[in-house]
RODO-2510 file (C-alpha; in nm, 4 decimals, decimal comma):
residues 416
     n   res          X          Y          Z
     1     m    11,3131   -34,3597    -8,2471
     2     i    11,4849   -34,4246    -7,9187
     3     r    11,6438   -34,0804    -7,9230
     4     i    11,3083   -33,9182    -7,9981
     5     f    11,1441   -34,1049    -7,7061
     6     s    11,4267   -34,0048    -7,4629
     7     y    11,3907   -33,6435    -7,5734
     8     v    11,0243   -33,6419    -7,5086
     9     f    11,0708   -33,8133    -7,1680
    10     c    11,3233   -33,5519    -7,0669
    11     l    11,0758   -33,2813    -7,1624
    12     l    10,8022   -33,4368    -6,9453
    13     p    10,9049   -33,2724    -6,6149
    14     f    10,9044   -32,9331    -6,7900
    15     l    10,5646   -33,0009    -6,9440
    16     l    10,4203   -33,1140    -6,6108
    17     t    10,5550   -32,8234    -6,4007
    18     g    10,5547   -32,5416    -6,6526
    19     q    10,1800   -32,5380    -6,6889
    20     m     9,9629   -32,3101    -6,4841
    21     p     9,6632   -32,4559    -6,2866
    22     t     9,3375   -32,5063    -6,4715
    23     i     9,0189   -32,5008    -6,2646
    24     t     8,7039   -32,6605    -6,4016
    25     a     8,3599   -32,6512    -6,2406
    26     t     8,1053   -32,9217    -6,3301
    27     l     7,7529   -33,0151    -6,2129
    28     s     7,6044   -33,3607    -6,1691
    29     k     7,2861   -33,2164    -6,3288
    30     s     7,1795   -32,8724    -6,4495
    31     l     6,8007   -32,9152    -6,3962
    32     i     6,6886   -33,0075    -6,0497
    33     a     6,3729   -32,9962    -5,8317
    34     v     6,3423   -32,7870    -5,5184
    35     n     6,5323   -32,9537    -5,2245
    36     e     6,6890   -33,2095    -5,4570
    37     p     7,0585   -33,2625    -5,3805
    38     f     7,3056   -33,2269    -5,6616
    39     n     7,6837   -33,2212    -5,6781
    40     l     7,9170   -32,9345    -5,7719
    41     t     8,2695   -33,0511    -5,8380
    42     i     8,5663   -32,8161    -5,8661
    43     t     8,8626   -32,9891    -6,0307
    44     v     9,2155   -32,8289    -6,0195
    45     q     9,4761   -32,9622    -6,2650
    46     n     9,8517   -32,8923    -6,2290
    47     t     9,8112   -32,7999    -5,8667
    48     t    10,0464   -32,8259    -5,5650
    49     e     9,9898   -32,8902    -5,1958
    50     d    10,0507   -32,5239    -5,1318
    51     d     9,7740   -32,4073    -5,3605
    52     e     9,4593   -32,2797    -5,1908
    53     l     9,0958   -32,2987    -5,2981
    54     m     8,9292   -31,9896    -5,1759
    55     n     8,6071   -32,0450    -4,9857
    56     p     8,3329   -32,0958    -5,2448
    57     d     8,0284   -31,8738    -5,2361
    58     f     7,7046   -32,0628    -5,2972
    59     g     7,4690   -31,7756    -5,2333
    60     v     7,1318   -31,8895    -5,0998
    61     l     7,1910   -32,2551    -5,2008
    62     r     7,1937   -32,4882    -4,9063
    63     l     7,5156   -32,6896    -4,8396
    64     v     7,3865   -33,0485    -4,7778
    65     g     7,7219   -33,2177    -4,7497
    66     g     8,0910   -33,2044    -4,8300
    67     p     8,3204   -33,1077    -4,9530
    68     q     8,4573   -33,4477    -5,0449
    69     v     8,8252   -33,3887    -5,1094
    70     s     9,0374   -33,5988    -5,3445
    71     t     9,4020   -33,5179    -5,4075
    72     e     9,6839   -33,6792    -5,6065
    73     y    10,0311   -33,5283    -5,6074
    74     y    10,3497   -33,6466    -5,7746
    75     n    10,7051   -33,5187    -5,7786
    76     i    10,9322   -33,5428    -6,0796
    77     n    11,2940   -33,4203    -6,0435
    78     g    11,2001   -33,2112    -5,7433
    79     k    10,9041   -33,0463    -5,9242
    80     e    10,5641   -33,1055    -5,7715
    81     s    10,2333   -33,1158    -5,9569
    82     g     9,9073   -33,2883    -5,9182
    83     k     9,5301   -33,2914    -5,9282
    84     a     9,2693   -33,2110    -5,6604
    85     s     8,8899   -33,2126    -5,6701
    86     y     8,6332   -33,0778    -5,4256
    87     t     8,2774   -33,2029    -5,4454
    88     f     7,9972   -33,0118    -5,2678
    89     m     7,6457   -33,1393    -5,2330
    90     l     7,3978   -32,8509    -5,2645
    91     a     7,0227   -32,8043    -5,2745
    92     s     6,7801   -32,5198    -5,3552
    93     k     6,5013   -32,4031    -5,1270
    94     a     6,3155   -32,2274    -5,4034
    95     e     6,2481   -32,2331    -5,7767
    96     k     6,5156   -32,0258    -5,9392
    97     t     6,8058   -32,0274    -6,1806
    98     f     7,1488   -31,9969    -6,0122
    99     t     7,4855   -31,9092    -6,1611
   100     l     7,7777   -32,0438    -5,9586
   101     g     8,1362   -31,9287    -5,9892
   102     p     8,3870   -31,8438    -6,0916
   103     f     8,5752   -32,0251    -5,8262
   104     t     8,9252   -31,9112    -5,7401
   105     v     9,2520   -32,0956    -5,6642
   106     i     9,5633   -31,9182    -5,5394
   107     h     9,8826   -32,0619    -5,6961
   108     r    10,2130   -31,9133    -5,6053
   109     g    10,0542   -31,5859    -5,5056
   110     k     9,8384   -31,5473    -5,8268
   111     k     9,4710   -31,6099    -5,8608
   112     y     9,3261   -31,8423    -6,1270
   113     n     8,9505   -31,8648    -6,1903
   114     s     8,7183   -32,1462    -6,3030
   115     n     8,4347   -32,1294    -6,5463
   116     k     8,0792   -32,0476    -6,4354
   117     v     7,8034   -32,3097    -6,4186
   118     t     7,4306   -32,2690    -6,4163
   119     v     7,1637   -32,4801    -6,2432
   120     t     6,7869   -32,4350    -6,2506
   121     a     6,5534   -32,5535    -5,9730
   122     k     6,1992   -32,6199    -6,0773
   123     g     5,9155   -32,8267    -5,9184
   124     n     5,9191   -33,0242    -5,5960
   125     y     6,1596   -33,3101    -5,5234
   126     k     6,0286   -33,6641    -5,4593
   127     p     6,2857   -33,9121    -5,3317
   128     p     6,3087   -34,2268    -5,5477
   129     t     6,0662   -34,5063    -5,4450
   130     g     6,2328   -34,7505    -5,2137
   131     a     6,5382   -34,5293    -5,1510
   132     v     6,5137   -34,5814    -4,7754
   133     q     6,4784   -34,9576    -4,7986
   134     q     6,7688   -34,9820    -5,0419
   135     s     6,9850   -34,7807    -4,8080
   136     q     6,9013   -35,0109    -4,5168
   137     q     6,9907   -35,3190    -4,7211
   138     t     7,3262   -35,1912    -4,8421
   139     q     7,4448   -35,0794    -4,4997
   140     s     7,7044   -35,3083    -4,3401
   141     p     7,7918   -35,3419    -3,9669
   142     q     8,1303   -35,1815    -4,0388
   143     s     8,1504   -34,8099    -4,1123
   144     t     8,2963   -34,7173    -4,4531
   145     t     8,4361   -34,3982    -4,2965
   146     n     8,8087   -34,3984    -4,2212
   147     e     8,8262   -34,2503    -3,8691
   148     g     9,1631   -34,0912    -3,9574
   149     d     8,9747   -33,8790    -4,2062
   150     f     8,8293   -33,6475    -3,9400
   151     f     8,9059   -33,5281    -3,5905
   152     v     8,7999   -33,2559    -3,3446
   153     a     9,0161   -33,0075    -3,1578
   154     l     8,9995   -32,7279    -2,9046
   155     y     9,1614   -32,3875    -2,9803
   156     a     9,1920   -32,0717    -2,7803
   157     d     9,2484   -31,7373    -2,9441
   158     k     9,5688   -31,7041    -2,7442
   159     k     9,7910   -31,9043    -2,5117
   160     n     9,8570   -31,6445    -2,2405
   161     y     9,5989   -31,4083    -2,0876
   162     y     9,5780   -31,1450    -1,8204
   163     l     9,3665   -31,1846    -1,5108
   164     g     9,0065   -31,0895    -1,6027
   165     e     9,0692   -31,0932    -1,9793
   166     q     8,8092   -31,2540    -2,2048
   167     v     8,9139   -31,6016    -2,3257
   168     i     8,7547   -31,7255    -2,6536
   169     v     8,7593   -32,1016    -2,7107
   170     f     8,6678   -32,2750    -3,0413
   171     l     8,5631   -32,6374    -3,0876
   172     k     8,6620   -32,7215    -3,4457
   173     l     8,6015   -33,0190    -3,6769
   174     f     8,8501   -33,1171    -3,9425
   175     h     8,7179   -33,3712    -4,1996
   176     r     8,7734   -33,5183    -4,5388
   177     v     8,4447   -33,7125    -4,5601
   178     d     8,0827   -33,6213    -4,5339
   179     l     7,9593   -33,6085    -4,1728
   180     n     7,6380   -33,5092    -4,0078
   181     v     7,6131   -33,2250    -3,7533
   182     p     7,7545   -33,3981    -3,4403
   183     s     7,6014   -33,4088    -3,1020
   184     i     7,8268   -33,2556    -2,8305
   185     e     7,8457   -33,3866    -2,4835
   186     n     7,8430   -33,1370    -2,1989
   187     i     8,1237   -32,8864    -2,2092
   188     e     8,2836   -32,8590    -1,8700
   189     t     8,4735   -32,5462    -1,7682
   190     p     8,5604   -32,5835    -1,4058
   191     g     8,7260   -32,2997    -1,2098
   192     f     8,6080   -32,0071    -1,4164
   193     a     8,4127   -31,7134    -1,2850
   194     k     8,1846   -31,6706    -1,5863
   195     v     8,1222   -31,8897    -1,8931
   196     f     7,8982   -31,8003    -2,1875
   197     r     7,8113   -31,9324    -2,5302
   198     i     7,8883   -31,7187    -2,8327
   199     e     7,6443   -31,7493    -3,1213
   200     d     7,7832   -31,4975    -3,3651
   201     f     8,0855   -31,6839    -3,4996
   202     n     8,1861   -31,7750    -3,8529
   203     k     8,0109   -32,0975    -3,9461
   204     q     8,1486   -32,1106    -4,3035
   205     p     8,3829   -32,4084    -4,3788
   206     t     8,7406   -32,3361    -4,4765
   207     l     8,9984   -32,5493    -4,6504
   208     v     9,3268   -32,6161    -4,4735
   209     t     9,6311   -32,8433    -4,5321
   210     i     9,7540   -33,0491    -4,2319
   211     k    10,0542   -33,2794    -4,2739
   212     g    10,0084   -33,2857    -4,6460
   213     k     9,6395   -33,3625    -4,6388
   214     r     9,3495   -33,1330    -4,7336
   215     y     9,0767   -33,0942    -4,4660
   216     v     8,7608   -32,8989    -4,4436
   217     s     8,7639   -32,6981    -4,1140
   218     r     8,4349   -32,5983    -3,9400
   219     t     8,3753   -32,4308    -3,6110
   220     l     8,1144   -32,6357    -3,4190
   221     e     8,0994   -32,4340    -3,0930
   222     c     8,2350   -32,1102    -2,9690
   223     f     8,2266   -32,0034    -2,6049
   224     g     8,3996   -31,7438    -2,3888
   225     l     8,4916   -31,7088    -2,0244
   226     f     8,6495   -31,4777    -1,7753
   227     t     8,9006   -31,5784    -1,5104
   228     h     8,9217   -31,4059    -1,1816
   229     n     9,2358   -31,5850    -1,0607
   230     s     9,5843   -31,6177    -1,2120
   231     g     9,7651   -31,9428    -1,2790
   232     e     9,7279   -32,2397    -1,5164
   233     f     9,3823   -32,3349    -1,6317
   234     t     9,2632   -32,6502    -1,8128
   235     i     8,9526   -32,7105    -2,0159
   236     p     8,8768   -33,0867    -2,0109
   237     a     8,8471   -33,2833    -2,3343
   238     i     8,5131   -33,2516    -2,5193
   239     v     8,3482   -33,5566    -2,6784
   240     a     8,1532   -33,5332    -3,0078
   241     n     7,9417   -33,8161    -3,1632
   242     f     7,9413   -33,8443    -3,5380
   243     s     7,7821   -34,0617    -3,8069
   244     s     7,8251   -34,0594    -4,1853
   245     v     7,5559   -33,8824    -4,3926
   246     d     7,3593   -34,0448    -4,6739
   247     p     7,1535   -33,7620    -4,8217
   248     w     6,9208   -34,0074    -4,9940
   249     s     6,8288   -34,1794    -4,6701
   250     f     6,6805   -34,1013    -4,3288
   251     y     6,9423   -34,3223    -4,1763
   252     g     7,3119   -34,2919    -4,1228
   253     s     7,5966   -34,5327    -4,0488
   254     k     7,7073   -34,6305    -3,7059
   255     t     7,8029   -34,3582    -3,4559
   256     i     8,1708   -34,2724    -3,4162
   257     q     8,2843   -34,0936    -3,1085
   258     k     8,5684   -33,8387    -3,1211
   259     s     8,7364   -33,6618    -2,8330
   260     t     8,9538   -33,3473    -2,8286
   261     k     9,2639   -33,3093    -2,6168
   262     s     9,2304   -33,0933    -2,3130
   263     l     9,3166   -32,7268    -2,3622
   264     v     9,5709   -32,5610    -2,1257
   265     f     9,6450   -32,1906    -2,1038
   266     n     9,8062   -31,9465    -1,8579
   267     v     9,6564   -31,6457    -1,6854
   268     k     9,8975   -31,3712    -1,5685
   269     p     9,8282   -31,1310    -1,2784
   270     l     9,7877   -30,7619    -1,3473
   271     p    10,1005   -30,5469    -1,3112
   272     q    10,1419   -30,3427    -0,9949
   273     p    10,0940   -30,0760    -0,8768
   274     q     9,7402   -30,0083    -1,0001
   275     p     9,6130   -29,6531    -1,0608
   276     a     9,4004   -29,5082    -0,7878
   277     n     9,0882   -29,4744    -1,0048
   278     f     9,1147   -29,8280    -1,1501
   279     t     8,8019   -30,0280    -1,0555
   280     g     8,8533   -30,3490    -1,2453
   281     a     8,7810   -30,2963    -1,6180
   282     i     9,0028   -30,5252    -1,8231
   283     g     9,0209   -30,5710    -2,2023
   284     k     8,9846   -30,3037    -2,4696
   285     y     8,7599   -30,0036    -2,4116
   286     e     8,6528   -29,6832    -2,5835
   287     a     8,4522   -29,4021    -2,4201
   288     n     8,3265   -29,0538    -2,4803
   289     f     8,1211   -28,8115    -2,2734
   290     n     7,8887   -28,5192    -2,3241
   291     i     7,7449   -28,2467    -2,0990
   292     e     7,3880   -28,1184    -2,1214
   293     k     7,4992   -27,7481    -2,1460
   294     d     7,8304   -27,5549    -2,1575
   295     k     7,7103   -27,2731    -1,9247
   296     i     7,5317   -27,3211    -1,5904
   297     e     7,4560   -27,1156    -1,2864
   298     v     7,6296   -27,1781    -0,9556
   299     g     7,4174   -27,3999    -0,7378
   300     k     7,2419   -27,5773    -1,0213
   301     s     7,3212   -27,9276    -1,1351
   302     l     7,5168   -28,0213    -1,4522
   303     l     7,4457   -28,3677    -1,5995
   304     v     7,7528   -28,5454    -1,7388
   305     t     7,6944   -28,8650    -1,9384
   306     i     7,9679   -29,1209    -2,0273
   307     n     7,9086   -29,3671    -2,3097
   308     l     8,1294   -29,6673    -2,2754
   309     q     8,1995   -29,9808    -2,4886
   310     g     8,4397   -30,2687    -2,4383
   311     n     8,5041   -30,6396    -2,4348
   312     g     8,5717   -30,7003    -2,0683
   313     d     8,3635   -30,8443    -1,7858
   314     e     8,0713   -30,6078    -1,7691
   315     s     8,0300   -30,6609    -1,3986
   316     m     8,3795   -30,5175    -1,3445
   317     a     8,3313   -30,2191    -1,5719
   318     i     8,1799   -29,9807    -1,3214
   319     g     8,1783   -29,6032    -1,2952
   320     q     8,4813   -29,4465    -1,1297
   321     p     8,4873   -29,1699    -0,8673
   322     w     8,4698   -28,8230    -1,0154
   323     p     8,8011   -28,6339    -0,9823
   324     s     8,7677   -28,4262    -0,6669
   325     k     8,7593   -28,0502    -0,6917
   326     d     8,6908   -27,7781    -0,4373
   327     l     8,4805   -27,5918    -0,6974
   328     w     8,1897   -27,8391    -0,7085
   329     e     8,0105   -28,1203    -0,5359
   330     s     7,9697   -28,4407    -0,7362
   331     f     7,7007   -28,7084    -0,7302
   332     g     7,7382   -29,0530    -0,8908
   333     p     7,8458   -29,2571    -1,0669
   334     n     7,5056   -29,3970    -1,1652
   335     e     7,4684   -29,6661    -1,4302
   336     v     7,1481   -29,6098    -1,6325
   337     a     7,1899   -29,8551    -1,9242
   338     n     7,3748   -30,1800    -1,9964
   339     h     7,3679   -30,3662    -2,3237
   340     i     7,5460   -30,6989    -2,3979
   341     f     7,6106   -30,8031    -2,7589
   342     e     7,8398   -31,0058    -2,9874
   343     d     8,0805   -30,8792    -3,2483
   344     q     8,3036   -31,1090    -3,4541
   345     n     8,3407   -31,3901    -3,2007
   346     v     8,3725   -31,1594    -2,9095
   347     r     8,1260   -31,0709    -2,6366
   348     k     8,1059   -30,7001    -2,5838
   349     h     7,9026   -30,4595    -2,3741
   350     s     7,8064   -30,0909    -2,3758
   351     k     7,7100   -29,8825    -2,0731
   352     v     7,5812   -29,5379    -2,0024
   353     i     7,7085   -29,3862    -1,6747
   354     q     7,5921   -29,0510    -1,5437
   355     y     7,7249   -28,7965    -1,2852
   356     q     7,5862   -28,4631    -1,1664
   357     l     7,8040   -28,1737    -1,0659
   358     i     7,6872   -27,8787    -0,8474
   359     p     7,9293   -27,5837    -0,8911
   360     s     7,9928   -27,3741    -0,5834
   361     k     8,1949   -27,0910    -0,7454
   362     d     8,1647   -26,8983    -1,0679
   363     t     8,4531   -26,9804    -1,2972
   364     t     8,5388   -27,1482    -1,6336
   365     l     8,6786   -27,5034    -1,6168
   366     q     8,7712   -27,8014    -1,8360
   367     i     8,5538   -28,0990    -1,7475
   368     a     8,7690   -28,4162    -1,7586
   369     p     8,6068   -28,7413    -1,6322
   370     t     8,8146   -29,0611    -1,6393
   371     f     8,7616   -29,4303    -1,7086
   372     i     9,0769   -29,6178    -1,6289
   373     y     9,1071   -29,9736    -1,7588
   374     f     9,3879   -30,2282    -1,8134
   375     d     9,4626   -30,2645    -2,1827
   376     t     9,5393   -30,6351    -2,2463
   377     e     9,6909   -30,5587    -2,5928
   378     t     9,9550   -30,3193    -2,4629
   379     g     9,9845   -30,4553    -2,1065
   380     t     9,9305   -30,1003    -1,9602
   381     y     9,6673   -29,9007    -1,7770
   382     q     9,4880   -29,6525    -2,0008
   383     d     9,2228   -29,3866    -1,9768
   384     a     8,9437   -29,4552    -2,2312
   385     i     8,8372   -29,0960    -2,2332
   386     k     9,0684   -28,8840    -2,4340
   387     t     8,8905   -28,5456    -2,4521
   388     t     8,7853   -28,2584    -2,2224
   389     k     8,4999   -28,0032    -2,2495
   390     q     8,4825   -27,6437    -2,1234
   391     v     8,2039   -27,5340    -1,9024
   392     a     8,1362   -27,1810    -1,7604
   393     f     7,9918   -27,1643    -1,4128
   394     i     7,8182   -26,8289    -1,3879
   395     p     7,6735   -26,6373    -1,0795
   396     s     7,3302   -26,7544    -0,9836
   397     t     7,0392   -26,5334    -1,0808
   398     n     6,8499   -26,6582    -0,7783
   399     a     7,0629   -26,6622    -0,4604
   400     k     6,8047   -26,8896    -0,2892
   401     s     6,8177   -27,1510    -0,5666
   402     s     6,9926   -27,4687    -0,4646
   403     a     6,7933   -27,7213    -0,6729
   404     i     6,9672   -28,0563    -0,7170
   405     d     6,8288   -28,2774    -0,9866
   406     k     6,7969   -28,6350    -0,8861
   407     l     6,9858   -28,8996    -1,0769
   408     p     6,7799   -29,1853    -1,2214
   409     t     6,7666   -29,4830    -0,9768
   410     h     6,7006   -29,7555    -1,2340
   411     i     6,9165   -29,9439    -1,4801
   412     d     6,7837   -30,0377    -1,8245
   413     s     6,9599   -30,3606    -1,9067
   414     e     6,9411   -30,5238    -2,2426
   415     s     7,1330   -30,8342    -2,3438
   416     k     7,1471   -31,0304    -2,6550
***
């Protein structure tokens, strides 16, 4: 009997570590009312700290709280295994039957899926009688939240920037317990030429491991800024006020204040010498142009339109002088449209810039406008316009004709 027991014990590490993860999804209830909170729990057996739960997709269900993360790992003869569970509190805004899952865990480069679960929302939710009073009676002066279970931090998309480059800053929350949406004290950004809030950022929670602990990471705020001076810059610490959430009550626990560390980054000057046509556009730009016709009489005006898009400071992205030629007279640049928008955490803008050319001699030429900018990715000056267009200047049919079309004098500006 002793030998048999020893044999089984020796096999235990193999049995524990040789199994693949199993993922099970369960619901606290399968029939709910509209707006009634319910729990979805994803349990992973035979998991390791390096395993990753891919971001769950809840469709149109509302995430009320969570996830609550519970992990237990053990190491036998150098082999790691364990159990992890993630509990999400959800609610439905409408009467409907929902199918959730499968949910996926990545283990040693391979994907393992859970089962699917189904929940039906029907009727309107009525909180239990006396739920608010009971919540008040059971609250104690001390918060049950371990303050080490959550923190806030400031992150920039890079550590080093060029003068005039867009800086993107994220205020992130890392937590292992349910928390309400925090109130943020004033964000101070002294010394910056332009600061703006970015609304179009990813608000979905992600799961991360920090020092062996699983956290839910959320971006609370995202803002951008432009610097017009080089050197070292500091964004002061930001304070956020939190309280624990009780989804059954209108009240929370006591407020807990968390502060980030200050964020420091460097801004480098632009390399010298600068091209003659460079007017200050910095970042990443694309541009194309078109001409209203490819054949025009001498003495008449030819309209050239440049369509420009980039992520630099729009006030610095101005039209550049037309390359001088003895064969024509140029008018412009004239900015006729400006649109500011957001795209994947970045503020961008598009512009329409126009020129008019008055040929003085019949000939055929390649039209080649330029838009010189400093490319912060390559650290070099580039021309955003890569193409040319051929135009034929033909003799005038009316020697007295010298009409010059006037450029628009207004700018249509649209910002998001």
